[in-house]
N, C-alpha and C positions, 0 to 999 in steps of 0.2 A: 769877741773883733780881734784881727789877725795885727801885729807886729809889723814894721815895716822889713822886717827878712820872709819873701817870699818863696816861694819853689818855681821854676822857671820850667815852660814847657814850651812844647811845640807839636804838631802834629802836621802831616806834610801825605795832599792827596792826589790828587791831579794834576793841580798847578800848585796847593799848600797854601798852608794857614797856620800862620804863626800867633800862636795866642801867651801873653804875660798883662802879668799885671802886682803891681804894688800899693801895699795901701796906702791911697797920699788920692790927689786927683783926679779922675776917670777911674776913682774904683769905691765900688761896693762899703770897703770895709768886710765883706766876707770871706772873698776868693773871689766876686763873681765883680766884672767889669761894667760898666758905664757909659751910656751914651756921650758927648762929648760933643760942643758945639765952640767951633775956633773963636778965638773973638780977631785975627788977623796979626799980632804979635802977639813974639821975635816968628817971623816964617822959617827958620832953621831948622830944618826937621831934625839933620846931627852933622856936624862935620868932622867927626869917627876921633875925633882927638878927646878920648878916655879911656878908660883898661872897664873889658868886658863888652856882652853884646847891649845893653843894652840902651838906650835913648835918652838925650836927656829931655827932662820936663819938661818940655815950649810949648807955651796957649794949650793947656792941659793931657798934650800926647801922649803916651804911654806905652812901650812896644819894645821889641829888640828884635837881632838881624839876626837869618837861619838860612843854612844851605839848603836842596835839598833835590831830588832826582827819580826816575822812573823805575829805579832798581836795577838797571841794567850796568849800569858805569862804577866809575869810581869817582869820589869827589872829594876834595880837600878844599875848604875842612867840611873831615864826615858830615850826611843830613842822615837824618832818621829814612828808617824802611816807610815805605807806600802804609800811610794810615794807622799811624804807629803814635803816639802822645809819650816822647822822655826828654827826655836834659836835654841844651842845647850848649856846647863844645865854641862855638863860634867868637874871636876875640879879633876885636882890628888891628890889622897889620902894615906900621908903616904910616900910621894913620887912616885909610880904608879898607873899605871892607872888599876881600879879596877872595876870588874862590877859581881853582882849576879844579877839571874832570876830561874824563875819557872815556867811550864809548861806552852811551847813551846813544840806546837803537832805538828806542818809542818815541816817546815825544821828546827828552828830553834833558834839560835839572836849571836848576837857579838857586839866582841869592837874594834876599827881601826882606821887608821890614813890615814888619804891624804899627800899626797909627792908637792903635786904644785895642787892647788887649789885656786879658780878665785868664788867673790864674788861673780857676775851678774850670775842666775837664774840657780844657785846650779850645773853648768858646771867646771869639771873634767881636766884638763892642764898633760902636757904627762913630766916627768922625765924620761933624759939620763941620765940611769946608765951606762954604759957599764966603766966610768973611776974605777968602782967594783967589779973587777976580781972575788972574793967568790961567797958572795950569802948578807944574813943576818943575821943577831947572836942577840936575846934575850934573857930576864931571864924569870921566867912565873913559877907562882905557882895558885896552889886551889884546886877545886874539879870537877867533871865534873861530871855527866850521861851523857851518848851519847856521841861522839869521837869528839875532840878540832884538827882543823886542820888548820894551818896557808896558809893565804890564797897573793898572790901577783898581785893584781889586774890589768889589762893592758889595756888600752884603744878598742883591736881586742876581747875582751869582756866585752865591756859599753857598752850600748847604745847611739846612736848617740845625743837623746836630752842632754844626761848630758854629751858630748865631745867627745865619744871613738865613732867608726865603727860600732861597731854590729848592722844587721837589722836586726836580728833572732827571737824578741820576747824574747818569754820564754825561746829559748835555745840560749840566750844570758848567760853573768854570770856564767860561766862554767868555773872558773880563774887555772891559774899553783896553786899548791899547795902542801902541803906535811900533813900527819899525826903524830901530835904531843904529846905525854905522855905529862900526868897531874900529879904533884903532889903534898900535901902538902906544901914541902921543897922547893925552891927556885931554880929552877937547871936553866944551862944555857945552851940555845940550836942555833946551828948553822947549819944555811940552806942554802946550798950550788943552785946558778941556775942552776944548774945538773939534780938537785936531784927532782924539779917540774915538774909537772905533772898535767893534766884537769882529772876533773872522771870520764868523760865519757857521760854523762850526754846532754852536750853542744853543739854549735856543734864545732868542730875543728878548731882546729887554734896554730899557729906556737907561741912562746912563746919571746913576742920580750924587749928584757929588755929596746931600745930607747924609751919606750912607757906606764913607770910605773906608777899609777894613783893613787894606795892606796897599805896600809897593813892591813891586816885581820888576825883576828885569831874567827873565829866562831867554837861555839858549835853545832854539827851539831846534831841530828834524825836519831836516830839506836834501828831498832825494831820499836816496837809502845811504849816503854816506854817514858813517854814527856821529855824534853831535861830539866835539871836543870843544874848551877855550883856555887858554894860556892867560894865569895872573889877569883872568877877569874883575874890577875893581873899579869901585865905588868911591865915590867920595861929595860934600859937599851940595845934601841936600834940602831945597828947598821950596813949599809951599811962596809960593806968589801971586 
């Protein structure tokens, strides 16, 4: 049986996936994650008023924050190279999850948080959020060159090697999401489940609220201009 001191790891793929677990709720005790069914309270995923990347253990959730990109630019905090599972050094900044970066020329870069992660082999499990009938709420601020897309990654778009069910290779990772406007002043964004859509470049799947694995804020390239973002900050993430 593992102790409460566990290795923290993540892996970055096309749009990324983070995996985290410590012995306790939602963990199997052998380093593997376990699927979690939400009760509906408390809805707070993270207010970032803590030290370290791990989110609070609210309503069975277990995970952590990380950053990643397409490997062509620079990002702070630095993320992992593509398809590498390694320790994350992400820490909150002034009670927010923040990142800055520039020079991304392929698809862009992202910041995200897992809600049901496992320590072993960077595999992520499922969080059943059906008890939350509304969607996701968060506060966001910053400046971006490109398009900011908020996404709810589920097992249906996650590759099997990372805990998902997708076997379509490069056609995986077309997660349900929506474009969100970003301003230097913080704004509260409500994202109803019913507003989420795939982009259409990947394999079409149904959105399954039973299989949520990660919440992602991705700055995507639009046109020929490289992606850049400054003080892109996320705070007060809530299921409602």
